[in-house]
C-alpha angles and dihedrals in degrees: 000000000000119000116241113240120235114270114220117229094238093059091044092054094043094052096042089045086075089072114075121224131197119243121232138168115224112208136186142155112254116226090266090058099252117131118248129188143175136189116242129186093181107074125138144162114252110179141002095203104065097014106242134167132182143204132182119227120187116251087237093060114122093197098052096069089055092050091046091053090053090059091212136062145173123230109215112200109215124222122228088255092059101075091120089057089050090052092048092053092044092061116109095213136041135037106314090195096053107134092355114129118211143154132218121263119222086269091050098251119135117264105200115227116248099022119141093234142344135212118200114206147175118220108263104171144341122209129184114239116174110290092348140057126236105225116195119196129192109226112235099170138353139178145175106240101189141346113268148121117270123246109250133196114214132164093345097313142083127248144135139260119246113193122222113267 
């Protein structure tokens, strides 16, 4: 058996950057009641029966431990017109929710106004995977809020998907 050579992180990012990902904001209420949120570009459906979804926060995330403690979260699917909201929630410092209107889901997690869709979840499982976690959520409710194209991340930049006519 031949040993696999080490793959440098620059090559890894460059090659995988050729695969677009959707951009979402995962929100929750921390145990003290304050809203918390983080941008994720690694969200996916997992199962129809039971309905499960997943995202992959970095182990270095400061927002993920607060969301994990809540035990529930809402995935807010951003529209292509919501790049400023993405940038606001990507910031390391400051109040991510400043000027952001939202309402509570049935589970109490923030649903951000103006998103394309939302998926309200309870925390099902967390698995370690290298320098990230695999977070599995059980879908409790979901809805399309408005028509719109999703915000995508591709080759280091943001854009939108335009379907074939």
